[in-house]
C-alpha positions as a printed Julia matrix, in Angstrom:
449×3 Matrix{Float64}:
   4.54  -23.96  -11.69
   2.2   -26.96  -11.31
  -0.07  -26.91  -14.37
  -1.36  -29.35  -16.89
  -3.14  -28.45  -20.04
  -5.28  -31.55  -19.79
  -6.2   -30.86  -16.21
  -7.11  -27.2   -16.97
  -9.28  -28.35  -19.9
 -11.08  -30.85  -17.65
 -11.76  -28.25  -15.0
 -12.82  -25.65  -17.59
 -15.33  -28.17  -18.88
 -16.83  -28.19  -15.37
 -16.84  -24.58  -14.29
 -16.12  -22.64  -17.47
 -12.86  -21.09  -18.59
 -13.46  -17.81  -16.73
 -13.42  -19.73  -13.41
 -10.06  -21.47  -13.83
  -7.11  -19.16  -13.24
  -3.47  -19.26  -12.4
  -2.29  -18.19   -8.92
   0.83  -16.38   -7.79
   2.23  -15.32   -4.46
   0.09  -12.18   -4.46
  -3.18  -14.12   -4.16
  -1.98  -17.32   -2.48
  -0.69  -16.11    0.85
  -2.39  -16.27    4.25
  -3.51  -13.26    6.22
  -0.26  -13.04    8.19
   2.04  -13.26    5.21
   3.96  -16.06    6.83
   2.56  -18.79    4.58
   2.81  -18.52    0.79
   1.55  -21.13   -1.61
   3.09  -22.55   -4.71
   1.86  -21.39   -8.12
  -1.01  -23.55   -9.17
  -4.58  -23.45  -10.52
  -7.53  -21.88   -8.77
 -11.02  -23.16   -9.64
 -14.32  -21.49   -8.7
 -17.25  -23.97   -8.88
 -20.64  -22.34   -8.85
 -22.79  -25.15   -7.35
 -22.54  -28.29   -5.3
 -22.81  -30.33   -8.52
 -19.84  -28.55   -9.9
 -17.86  -29.09   -6.67
 -18.58  -32.84   -6.96
 -17.4   -32.84  -10.54
 -14.18  -31.01   -9.55
 -13.56  -33.61   -6.88
 -14.12  -36.37   -9.46
 -11.59  -34.74  -11.8
  -9.03  -34.47   -8.99
  -9.45  -38.14   -8.07
  -8.99  -39.25  -11.68
  -5.98  -36.93  -12.14
  -4.3   -37.75   -8.87
  -4.1   -34.18   -7.64
  -5.03  -32.75   -4.24
  -7.61  -30.1    -3.43
  -7.17  -27.18   -1.03
 -10.5   -25.62   -0.08
 -10.39  -21.81    0.1
 -13.01  -19.52    1.76
 -12.21  -15.94    2.64
  -8.55  -16.8     3.32
  -8.56  -15.16    6.74
  -6.9   -18.09    8.39
  -3.74  -17.68   10.42
  -2.23  -21.18   10.39
  -1.57  -21.9     6.73
  -4.49  -24.13    6.27
  -5.77  -22.87    2.89
  -2.47  -22.43    1.02
  -1.64  -24.56   -2.03
   1.08  -27.12   -1.55
   2.73  -29.35   -4.15
   0.57  -31.05   -6.71
  -2.7   -29.37   -5.6
  -5.26  -26.93   -6.82
  -7.18  -24.35   -4.89
 -10.98  -24.68   -4.79
 -12.58  -21.3    -3.99
 -16.11  -21.23   -2.63
 -16.53  -17.53   -3.67
 -19.33  -18.35   -6.16
 -21.33  -20.43   -3.62
 -23.27  -17.44   -2.43
 -26.89  -18.54   -2.58
 -28.82  -17.37    0.46
 -32.19  -18.81    1.39
 -35.07  -16.98    3.01
 -34.91  -16.68    6.71
 -37.53  -18.73    8.49
 -38.78  -16.47   11.31
 -40.59  -19.33   12.99
 -37.51  -21.53   13.48
 -35.03  -18.63   13.25
 -32.94  -20.51   10.69
 -31.55  -19.9     7.24
 -29.58  -21.9     4.71
 -26.63  -20.14    3.05
 -23.93  -21.03    0.6
 -20.42  -21.61    1.88
 -19.19  -18.46    0.17
 -21.52  -16.1     2.01
 -19.58  -13.76    4.39
 -20.37  -13.32    8.06
 -21.15   -9.67    7.34
 -23.76  -10.58    4.7
 -25.57  -13.07    6.84
 -25.55  -10.69    9.76
 -27.03   -7.95    7.54
 -29.77  -10.24    6.34
 -30.58  -11.49    9.79
 -30.83   -7.96   11.22
 -33.66   -7.11    8.78
 -35.67   -9.84   10.56
 -34.81   -8.64   14.06
 -32.3   -11.52   14.37
 -28.52  -11.99   14.43
 -25.94  -14.62   13.61
 -23.89  -14.79   16.79
 -20.48  -15.83   15.36
 -18.65  -12.53   14.98
 -15.09  -11.22   14.72
 -13.08   -8.5    13.04
 -12.71  -10.23    9.68
 -16.49  -10.52    9.3
 -16.41   -8.72    5.91
 -14.14  -11.3     4.34
 -14.52  -14.55    6.31
 -17.06  -16.98    4.82
 -19.51  -19.31    6.47
 -17.85  -22.26    4.86
 -14.46  -21.27    6.25
 -15.8   -20.64    9.68
 -17.39  -24.11    9.64
 -14.21  -25.72    8.47
 -12.31  -24.21   11.39
 -15.09  -24.17   13.95
 -14.43  -20.48   14.38
 -15.17  -18.69   17.64
 -15.01  -14.96   17.92
 -16.13  -12.49   20.57
 -19.54  -13.98   21.43
 -18.49  -17.5    22.45
 -19.09  -16.79   26.15
 -22.84  -16.56   25.41
 -23.5   -18.46   22.22
 -20.61  -20.95   21.83
 -18.47  -21.83   18.82
 -19.66  -22.24   15.26
 -20.49  -25.94   15.79
 -23.32  -24.88   18.15
 -24.94  -22.74   15.46
 -25.13  -25.5    12.81
 -28.38  -27.38   12.27
 -27.67  -28.78    8.85
 -24.88  -29.08    6.3
 -24.21  -30.02    2.69
 -20.73  -31.08    1.55
 -18.85  -33.04   -1.03
 -16.61  -35.59    0.63
 -13.17  -36.69   -0.56
 -14.82  -39.89   -1.8
 -16.81  -37.84   -4.29
 -20.12  -38.47   -2.5
 -22.39  -35.56   -1.65
 -24.01  -35.47    1.78
 -26.94  -33.07    2.28
 -28.92  -32.78    5.49
 -30.41  -29.27    5.6
 -33.81  -29.9     7.06
 -32.95  -27.96   10.22
 -34.71  -30.24   12.75
 -33.42  -29.37   16.18
 -34.25  -32.92   17.37
 -32.91  -35.45   14.88
 -31.22  -38.4    16.48
 -30.73  -40.52   13.36
 -27.11  -41.52   13.59
 -23.75  -39.81   13.36
 -23.59  -36.02   13.4
 -21.89  -35.44   10.15
 -22.28  -31.65   10.45
 -20.45  -31.76   13.78
 -17.74  -33.93   12.26
 -17.16  -31.72    9.26
 -17.11  -28.61   11.48
 -13.52  -28.15   12.57
 -12.14  -30.73   10.03
 -10.23  -27.93    8.16
 -11.13  -29.23    4.75
  -9.44  -32.54    5.28
 -12.64  -34.62    4.85
 -14.55  -32.68    2.18
 -15.68  -29.31    0.89
 -18.6   -27.66    2.68
 -20.97  -26.18    0.07
 -24.0   -24.99    2.19
 -24.89  -24.64    5.84
 -28.16  -24.26    7.72
 -27.52  -22.07   10.72
 -29.51  -21.05   13.87
 -30.07  -17.38   14.42
 -30.74  -15.65   17.73
 -32.89  -12.6    18.64
 -31.31   -9.22   18.09
 -31.51   -7.62   21.55
 -32.6    -3.97   21.53
 -30.56   -2.85   24.52
 -26.76   -3.06   24.33
 -24.35   -1.72   26.92
 -20.5    -1.83   26.73
 -18.3    -1.19   29.77
 -14.64   -0.38   29.61
 -12.89   -1.56   32.78
  -9.26   -0.71   33.4
  -7.1    -2.24   36.14
  -3.46   -3.04   36.98
  -3.33   -6.75   36.63
  -4.95   -9.7    34.79
  -5.97  -11.41   38.03
  -8.27   -8.47   38.79
  -9.67   -8.53   35.23
 -10.43  -12.25   35.51
 -12.2   -11.7    38.84
 -14.28   -8.9    37.35
 -15.28  -11.1    34.36
 -16.18  -14.01   36.66
 -18.32  -11.75   38.85
 -20.24  -10.3    35.95
 -20.78  -13.62   34.17
 -21.98  -15.34   37.35
 -24.63  -12.77   37.93
 -25.74  -11.88   34.4
 -26.71  -14.3    31.65
 -26.73  -11.52   29.08
 -22.89  -11.17   28.66
 -22.08  -11.29   24.97
 -18.34  -10.58   25.18
 -15.49   -9.93   27.6
 -12.36   -8.88   25.73
  -8.87   -8.23   27.24
  -6.32   -5.82   25.85
  -3.01   -4.84   27.43
  -1.61   -1.38   27.72
   1.01   -2.22   25.02
  -1.76   -3.19   22.66
  -3.69   -0.08   23.32
  -0.64    2.1    22.81
   0.02    0.37   19.47
  -3.46    0.98   18.19
  -3.21    4.65   19.19
   0.07    4.9    17.4
  -1.04    3.09   14.26
  -4.4     4.6    13.6
  -4.41    7.7    15.78
  -7.3     6.51   17.94
  -8.17    9.26   20.4
  -9.97    7.91   23.44
  -9.31    9.11   27.0
  -8.1     6.05   28.85
  -6.82    5.54   32.44
  -3.11    4.74   32.7
  -3.6     1.1    33.6
  -1.88   -2.1    32.45
  -5.08   -4.06   31.54
  -8.32   -3.04   29.84
 -11.49   -5.0    29.45
 -14.45   -4.62   27.18
 -17.58   -6.16   28.68
 -20.69   -6.08   26.54
 -24.15   -7.22   27.42
 -27.39   -7.27   25.4
 -30.93   -7.95   26.55
 -34.58   -7.12   26.02
 -34.46   -4.58   28.84
 -32.03   -1.9    29.84
 -29.15   -3.19   31.94
 -26.8    -0.17   32.36
 -27.6     0.22   36.02
 -27.33   -3.55   36.72
 -23.95   -3.83   35.11
 -22.67   -0.64   36.71
 -23.78   -1.81   40.18
 -21.88   -5.09   39.76
 -18.74   -3.29   38.65
 -18.99   -0.69   41.47
 -18.53   -3.55   43.96
 -14.92   -4.08   42.78
 -12.07   -2.1    44.2
  -9.07   -0.85   42.23
 -10.69   -0.5    38.85
 -11.79    2.37   36.6
 -15.06    2.05   34.75
 -16.56    3.83   31.76
 -19.88    2.82   30.24
 -20.87    3.36   26.58
 -24.55    3.2    25.67
 -24.78    4.79   22.21
 -23.7     2.98   19.02
 -20.96    5.53   18.3
 -19.53    5.22   21.81
 -19.51    1.42   21.58
 -17.95    1.51   18.17
 -15.11    3.64   19.36
 -14.41    1.33   22.28
 -14.56   -1.77   20.11
 -11.89   -0.29   17.84
  -9.46   -0.83   20.67
  -9.96   -4.56   20.3
 -10.68   -4.98   16.64
  -7.63   -2.97   15.53
  -5.26   -5.18   17.47
  -4.49   -7.6    14.64
  -4.24   -5.0    11.8
  -1.99   -2.83   13.97
   0.35   -5.69   14.84
   0.55   -6.8    11.22
   1.76   -3.32   10.23
   4.85   -3.87   12.41
   6.01   -6.83   10.28
   5.09  -10.47    9.69
   4.0   -11.78   13.08
   4.13  -15.19   14.66
   0.59  -15.8    15.89
  -0.43  -18.27   18.54
  -4.15  -18.78   19.1
  -4.34  -20.71   22.36
  -6.64  -21.42   25.31
  -5.64  -21.77   28.94
  -7.83  -22.67   31.92
  -9.25  -19.53   33.56
  -7.43  -20.18   36.87
  -4.17  -20.11   34.82
  -5.01  -17.09   32.66
  -3.46  -14.4    34.82
  -0.05  -16.07   35.35
   0.04  -17.15   31.7
  -0.46  -13.63   30.32
   2.1   -12.26   32.78
   4.61  -14.96   32.05
   4.48  -15.39   28.27
   6.46  -12.3    27.27
   9.33  -13.42   29.46
   9.15  -16.9    27.98
   9.32  -15.44   24.48
  12.28  -13.29   25.38
  14.24  -16.42   26.33
  14.19  -17.81   22.79
  13.65  -14.73   20.73
  15.53  -11.76   22.24
  14.32   -8.3    21.2
  10.89   -9.54   20.08
   7.76   -7.57   20.93
   5.0    -9.72   22.42
   1.34   -8.61   22.31
  -1.36  -10.57   24.1
  -5.1   -10.0    23.74
  -8.25  -12.11   23.57
 -11.35  -13.46   25.17
 -11.17  -13.18   28.91
 -14.28  -15.22   29.63
 -13.18  -18.43   27.93
  -9.36  -18.27   28.33
  -8.64  -17.89   24.63
  -5.63  -15.61   24.27
  -3.96  -14.48   20.99
  -0.17  -14.34   21.5
   1.51  -12.26   18.73
   5.29  -12.07   18.44
   6.94   -9.5    16.16
  10.66   -9.05   15.43
  13.57  -10.34   17.45
  16.12  -12.95   16.66
  15.69  -16.71   17.13
  14.56  -19.94   15.73
  10.87  -20.21   14.77
  10.6   -23.87   15.96
  12.12  -22.99   19.32
   9.67  -20.06   19.64
   6.72  -22.32   18.83
   7.86  -25.01   21.29
   8.36  -22.43   23.96
   4.95  -20.77   23.66
   2.99  -23.98   23.16
   4.94  -25.65   25.92
   3.8   -22.88   28.32
   0.22  -23.51   27.17
   0.3   -27.23   27.62
   2.05  -26.94   31.01
  -0.99  -25.19   32.38
  -3.48  -27.65   30.86
  -4.43  -25.58   27.82
  -4.99  -26.17   24.13
  -2.57  -25.23   21.33
  -5.51  -24.09   19.13
  -8.61  -22.27   20.36
 -10.43  -21.11   17.26
  -8.19  -20.98   14.15
  -7.42  -24.7    13.83
  -4.19  -26.6    13.44
  -3.44  -25.93    9.76
   0.12  -26.62    8.74
   1.61  -24.29   11.36
   0.75  -26.41   14.37
   0.55  -29.84   12.82
   3.88  -31.03   14.21
   2.69  -30.26   17.73
  -0.74  -31.9    17.71
   0.64  -34.75   19.79
   1.05  -32.35   22.62
  -2.71  -32.19   23.18
  -4.04  -35.3    21.4
  -3.13  -38.88   22.29
  -1.94  -41.42   19.81
  -5.33  -43.16   20.0
  -7.17  -39.97   19.21
  -4.91  -39.17   16.22
  -5.29  -42.71   14.93
  -9.11  -42.43   15.2
  -8.97  -39.15   13.19
  -6.84  -40.79   10.56
  -9.34  -43.68   10.31
 -12.14  -41.2     9.74
 -10.18  -39.4     7.05
  -9.35  -42.69    5.28
 -13.1   -43.56    5.22
 -14.31  -40.24    3.89
 -11.3   -39.34    1.77
  -9.93  -42.66    0.61
  -7.51  -41.17   -1.92
  -6.11  -38.62    0.56
  -6.75  -35.7    -1.79
  -8.47  -33.28    0.65
  -6.07  -30.72    2.05
  -3.24  -33.11    2.76
  -0.6   -31.81    5.13
  -3.17  -29.99    7.23
  -4.22  -30.97   10.79
  -3.05  -34.56   10.83
   0.68  -35.3    11.05
C-alpha cells in the first residue's frame, strides 16, 4: 500500500484527521467494476482553500492527485494509480441561493444532480443535465467529464450550462470567475477549458450554472417499430417540427426483455425490435400535436403517457438498462457517437462485429437517438479485451463517429485517442496541461497518452 506517515500528517494538518482515510478495493472501484484502484489515501477537503493546500502538499511531496466526485464514471478516470492520493469533493456541498432574475445558482463541486434539481424545482426551474445516476453523480464530476444525459437534444451538454467556475489548478493557483455574466468576452474561456478536462488540469471546487424554466406540461410517447431506420426517421420528423423535444431515447427488444427479467417490470409492449421514448415539455399542452405528428408515420405503434406515474413507468425501461446489464456480470462499456445517417446501420451491425472477436458475448445497445450517442454494452463471451475495443471503436471511426460521447476518455480509451484526434491536437492539449499542471500531478494517465 502506498502510504507515508509524513504525508498523512501533512494532509491531516490541512483537512483534519477524520478526513484522511485509507482506501481498499471496496471503495476504489469504478461503477462497472472493471477498474480497481491501488490502496492509497483518500482526502476530503472542505473548502477551496483546503483544496489548494492539498495541492501544495502534493507538489512538495511529489505525489499525484486523482479527483473523485460521485464515482459514477465508466472509463476508469477517477481510480487511484501508483503514487497518488484520491481527492474527494464530497464535503464541497455549499449551495448558493438561486437568483430568479438570471436563473442562476452557484454550487459546490460535491453537490449531486438530484440536489440541485430539487432546489431548482422549488423556484419553478430545472437544471437540464439529467441521467440515471443523478442521485450520486456530482456537479464537479459532470463538469470534469462534460456529461450529457437525456436532455442534450434540447439543452446541450454540461459545458453549455456553465456561466462561471472556481478551481485549483495543478500549478497550485486558484482561479475563480463566478459572476455569471452571460456576455463576458475578457479572454480565454477557462470554464470551457476545464469542462471535459477529466481532472487533468485542476480540481473544480464550485460552479455557477444556468437553470431553465420548469415546463408545466410534459408528454411522453412510446414508439415501437421494427428497425432503427424507422426510429431515426420518427425522431427527425418530431424534432424538425417541435422545438420542445427534451429527449428521444432508443432501447432494443433485447434490452427491454432484460429489464423485464431483472426487475419484473410489467408494461404491455408491442412485440417490436425497437422502442423509442420521446418526451416533450412546454408551457402549453402538446399531446395532440405530438400524436398528430406520430400518426403520419406508417408501421409504428404509439402509446402516450401524460401522468407522472405513467411517464415514470415508461422511463424505467430506459433508466434500468445499465443496472440490469451490470447484474449479468462486469460489462465492457463503449460510450460512442455516430452521425445520424449512420446510426441505423451501426446499431444493426455492431452485435455482429462483436461476435467476430468475442464469440458468445451478449451485446446490448441503447442511447440517445436524437444526437447519435449510443451505449454499446458487451457481457460475457471469450476473447481479448484489446481486440474487442479495437473492433467496436474501429466501427465507430469508420462511419465518422467519436470514441467518447459523454463519459470521457479516462484510462480505458486513452490508447485510442489518436483515432479521433490528430497529432497536432494532442500536442496542443499536452501544452495546455504543461502550462496549468507543470509538475504533471493532476490525474496522470488519464485522457492524454
